[in-house]
N, C-alpha and C positions, 0 to 999 in steps of 0.2 A: 490246372495243376495247383494243388494247395501248397502255398509256400509258408516258410517260417514267418516272414514279414506280415502275413495275414493272420497269424495264429493268436489264440486268446492270451497266451503267456506274454507274447511280445506286446500285445495291446495293453496288458496289465502293467508292464514295465514302463511303456511310453506314457500311460495315463498317470502313473504315480510320480514320474520325473518332475513335473511342475509342482506337485505337492511338496516334494522334498526340497527342491531348489528354493521354494518360497520361504523356507526356514532360514535362509541365508540373511545375514544382516545387510547384504548389499541390495536386497529387494526393497524398493521404495514404494511399491504399490500398496494401497490401503488394505487389500486382501492379504498380501504377503505379510504386512506388518501385523494385521489382526491375527493371522495364524501364528506368528512368532510369539505374540502376547499370550495366546491360548496355551501354547506348548510350555512356555516358561511358567505360567501360572499353574498348569497341571503338574509339572515337575516339583514346583515349590510346595503345592498342596500335599503331594505324596511324601515329600521330604518331612514336612511338619507331622504328618500322620506317622511317619516312620519312628519318630522319637516318642510318640504316644503309645504305640502298640507294643505290648509284651510279646516276645518271640513265641512263647508257648501258646499264647492266645490265638495265634494264626491258625492253628488246627484244632485247639480245644473247643473253640466257639464257632466252628465252621460246619455244623451239622455232622456229616460223616467225613469231615476234612482230615481227621487223623488217619483214616484208612487210605485216602488219596495220597497224603504225604508219605506215609510209611511204605506204600507200594512203590513210589518213585525212589525212595531211599534204598529199599531192598533190591530193586531192579538195578540201580547204579552199583550196588555192592556186589551182586552176584552175576551181573552181565546177561541175565535173561529176564523176561517179563515175569515177575513173581509178586507175591503179596505178603502181608504181615502175618497171615495165619500159618502158612507153611513156607517160610523163607527158603529160597533156593530151589523150590519146586515150581514148575510152570503153573501160572495162575490166569484164569480167564473170567474171574468174577465180574469184571467190567471191561469195556473196550480199552485199547492200549494207548491211545494218543496222549492223554494227559500224563500217564505214567512215563512214557518215553520222553515227553517234553521235560518233565522234572528230572529224569535221569540224564538227559543230554545237558541240561544246565549244570547238573552236579559234576558231570564229566569235565565241562569247560572250566568250572570253578575249583575242581579238585576236592569237592566235599558237598554234603547236603545239609541245608538248613531250611526251615520254613521261610525265612526272610529271602533266601535265594529264589524260591519259587514265586514269592510276591514280586520281586524285582522283574522277573520274566513276565509276569502277568501285567504289571504296570506298563511294560514296554509293548506288549501285544495289544493292550487296550488303546495305547496311543496309535499304533498301526491301524487298528480298527477305526479309530477316529479319522485318520487320513483317508481311508477308503470311503468312509461315510461322507466326509466332506465333499469328495468328488461326486458321490452319488447324488447328494442334495443339489450341488451346483448344476448337475446335468438336467435337472427338472425345475429347479427354483434358483436361477442364477443370482448370485449375491448373498444367498442364505447359507452357503457352505460352512463358513466359520461359526455361525450361530448353531447349526446342526451339530458340528463337531464339539462345540463347547457343551451343549446340552447332553451329548453322549458321555463325554469325559467327566463332567461334573454332576451327572445324574447321581443322586444319593444311592441308587440301587447298584450302579456299576462301580462308582468310585470306592465305596466301602468293600465291595466283594473282591476287588483286586488285591486287597490286603490279606486275604485268607487263602489257605491251601484248598481250593475247590476248582472244579473243572469248568465252571460257568464262563469265565472270561475267555479261555481258549475256544470253547464252544461258540461264544459270541463272535470271536474273530473269524472263524471259518464261515459262519453263517452270514456275516457282514460282507465277506468277499463274494460269497454266492449271491447275495442281494445286489451288490455292486454289478456283478456280471449280468444278472437278469435285467436290471435297468438299462445297462448298455445294450443288451440284446434288443430290448424294446425300442431304444433310441436309434441304434446304428444299423438299420437295414438288416436286422436279424443275422448278425455275423456268427458263423459256425464256431469260431474260436471262443466266443462268449458262452455258448452253450456248453462247450467242453470245460471251461473254467467253472461253470456252475456245477457240472457233474463232479469234478475234482473236489470242489469246496464242500459240497453236500456229503460226499463220501468221507472226507476227513472229519466233518462234523459228526457223522454217524459213528466214526471210530473214536470220538471223544465222549459222546453221550448217545445212547440208542434212540432217544426220543425223535430224532430227525429221520428215522429209517423209512417211514411211510411216504416221505417226499420223493424218494428215489423212483418208485414205480409211477409216480404222478407226473414226472417231468415231461413225458411226451404230450400229455393232455395240456399241461400248463403252458408249454411253448406254443402249441397250436392255438390255444385260447388267447394268449397275449397278442398274437398276430391278427386273430380274428376281430378282437375288440378295438384294435388300434387302427382300423381302417384298411387292413391288409388281409382281409378274409380270404382272398384268392391264394394266399401263400400258406394257408393252414397246414397243407401237406408238408411244406418245407419245415414248419415248426414241429410237426409230428416226427419227422425224420431226425431233426436236430435233437429233440428231446429224447428220442429213442437211443440215439448214439450216446447222449450224455448219461442216460440210465445204464447202458452197457458199460461205459467207462467207470461209472461209480461202482457198479457191481464187481468189475474186474479189480478195482482197488481194494474193495472190502473182502473179496473172495478168500485170499490167504488167511485172513484172521478168522473168518467164519469157518473155514476148514479146520483151523487150529482149535476153535471152540468145540467142534464136533469130535476131533481126535481126543481131546482131554476130558470133555464133559459128557460126550455121548449124544449131544443134541445140537442141531444147527441153530445158530443165532449169533448176535453180536456180543452177548454176555452169557455167563453161566446160568443154568436153570435156577441156582440159588438166588441170583439177583432178580430174576423174573418172579420167583416165588415171593420174595420180599415185596416186590412192587405190587403184585395183585392183592396180597393180604394187607398191605398198608392202605390200599384203596378201600378194602372191606372194612378195615378198622374205622376209617372216617365215616363211612355210611352207618356202621353199627353205632358209633358214638352219637351221631346226630339223630338217628332213627329211634334210639332207646332213651335218649336224654342222659347219657353217661359221659364221663370224662374219657379222654383218649386212653389213658392208662387202664381204666376200668374196662373199656371196650376191648383193649388188647388182651387183658387177662381172660375175658370171656371167650375170645376167639382162640386163645391157646388151648382152652378146654375143648372147643369145637374141633380143632385140628387133632387133638388127642383122641377124640371120639371117632373121627374119620379113620385114624390109624387103626383103632380097635375094630372098626367095621371091616377093614381090609382082611382081617383074619390073622392066624398065627404066623403066616408067611411074612408078615410085615417086618419082623426082626431079621429076616434073612436078606431083605433088600439092601442094596447099597444106599448111602445117604442121598446120592443124586437121584436114584429111582424113587425114593420116598418123596423127594421134593417135586418130581414130575407128577406124581400121583396127587399130592396136595395142591399143586398148581392147577391141575385139571379140575379137581373138586372145588377149588376156589372160584373159578369162573361160574360154575353152577350155583355156588352159594351166593355169590354177588347178585346174580340175576334173579334169585329167589326173593329178594327184598321187594316190597310193594313198589309199583311204578312211581307212585307219588313221592315216596322217600328217596328214590334214586334221582328223580327230577329235582327235588328240593336240594339234595346234596350237590348235584351238578350245577344248579344255579348259584349256590353259595360258592362253589369252587371258582366259577367265572368271576364273581364279585371280588373274591380274594385275589385272583390272578390279575385283574385290572386295577384293583383298588388298594391292595396291600402296600404299605408305605416302605417296607424294608428297613424300618428304624432299628430293629433288633440288633443288626450287625453294628450299627453306630453305638448303641448302648454298650455292647461288649467291647468295642474299640476304646471307649472312654471309661469303661468299667462303672457304668451307672445303670445296670440292667433293670433294677426294680422288680426282679422276679418274673419278668414277662414270660420267659420260657416255662417256668414252673406253673404259672397261672394257666397258660395255654393247655398244658398236658393234664392238669388236675381239676380244672373247672368243667362243668357240664358243657359239652360242645353245642348243645341247643341254646345255651344261655350266653349269647354273644355280648349282650349289654352287661351282663354280670362280669365277663372277662374284662371289658373296658373299664368299668367302675373299679374293679379290684386292682387293676394296674394303676389307674390314676391315684387311688388312695394310698397305695404302697410305694409307688415309684418316687425317686428323688425328682426335684424340680427340673434338673438337667435332662433327665430321661423323658419327662413329659414335653419339654421344649423341643428336644430332638424329634420326638414323634410328631409333634405339631408341624414342624418345618417340613419333614419328609412327606407327611400327609398332604400338606398344602401344595407341595410341588406336584404330587400325583394328581390331585384334583384339578389344578390348573391345566396340566398336560392333557388330561382326559377331556376337559371341556373344549379346549382348542382342537383336540382330535375329532370330536364330534362335528365341529364346524368344518374341519378338514374334509370330512366325508361330503358335506354339502358343497364345499368349494370344488372338489374333484368332479362331482356330478355336473355342476354349473359350467366348469371349464371343459367338460366332455373329455377328460383324460381317463377314459375307461380302462386303458391298459394299466395305469397306475392304481386306479381304484380296485381293479381285479387283483393285482399283485399284493397290495397292502392288506386287503380284507382277507384274502386266502391265507397269506402267511400268518397274520395275527390270529385268525380263527383256528388255524391248524394247531398252533401251540396252546391256545386256550382249551381246545378240545382234548388234545392228546394226554394231558395230565389228569384227566378224569376228575376225581374228587379231591385232589390235594393241590389245587392251584395256590400259588403263593408268589411273593415278589421275586424270589430267586429264579423261578422258572420263567418269569417274564423277561429276564435279562436277554434271552435269545432274540426277542422281537422289540427291544427298546429302540433300535434304529428305525424300524418301521413305524412304531408309535410316535417317535419324535418327528419323522418326516410328515406324518399325518397332521401333527400339531402345527408344524410350520406352514402347511397349506392353510390351516385354520387361522393362524396369525396373519398371514398375508391377506386372506379374505377379509379379516376385520380391518386391517390397515387400508385396503382398497375401498371398503365401504365407508370408512371414516373420511378418507380424502375426497370421496364423491359427494359427501354431505355439504350443503350450502353453508 
């Protein structure tokens, strides 16, 4: 009989209790004291940033942060999930979790401000850090505080928490899922941990759709984890657990998917408008790099391409609803993307991976301290094929502070990637094949799913996995050094 005391939620509460109690000043253990120092330093760092950041900058310089913030504000105001385009009308442009997160904070506070959402994000980033601390200690005892500090003070995450964007909430849900998967691998394949994974992945999908392909992969993933961890005879158990996790995830997402269908006419986690924008943004990057144009020039060219596609549809085009037009252009977009030469697609894909793993995330810090140096303008107006030209243009035009911030952020990324590569070697030598499988699959998935627009913000989802890989590398170096005569 499956009891509550064996459930994943109960396991989660029990596992987090020591993490929370360690914050108490009564804890005299080195690990508890270290945790307390990290939390205090994290809160002080955010307090200092709070006095630097202009309130409006939290959404003005957050990419599409303005629409995320306005959707939360309008939802709080009208009591239904709505958006800034048609306030008061049901909106399914994007999944609902971040909008509801912002609206719930607004309800508790009695009003909506960008700073309020930032406070919520600072809090859930800290919670993600606690889950990650437990994850690290489960495989690398004694390194939990280091891992937590690297996640909280990572330039990529620390700055993003100040903006009205969904990345930190997305990170939180995926970190909980990552925590549950590691516990599943460690603790005799507990069914509850599989269920927690399914819940966490579903909530991540309801925050950003990019995690959606993980859902059907859970059965294979759990079976493989057991197979490579020396429990190959239990692969069927893993397959069953993963299948039930998938069913649970789909059950959680189903009401929203049905809502999207009812409003937008298409099944999905977001409106066809969002998917249309996604695919044509991918095409824009390939077009710019393939033709040697700037992003804006490529976008203008592709607007003409879409207009021609509409003309080819015939006179009935004007009678179609806007959603039907987008469905048509979305379908044509896939064909247009695949029509580029294979060499151009591979080149753009390779560059996206380089950006995904190597982008420093300094732009958000520039905007926080208002020393941008026209980085954004340079990115969109310079030929995408001339990367060196972008770098030199930025260095020549940027204030010294912006260059210094970029250098620090880039140095952090380089160090972490180098130790991460050593971490792959360490995992192979330690024969921790389950961890090697989990980390490489998770990191590779998010590098792949963003196609041609990899950047530092999209890497936030797997920063915990990348940090853990780096910690394996750091431990490997320490052990080699101590073994030297």
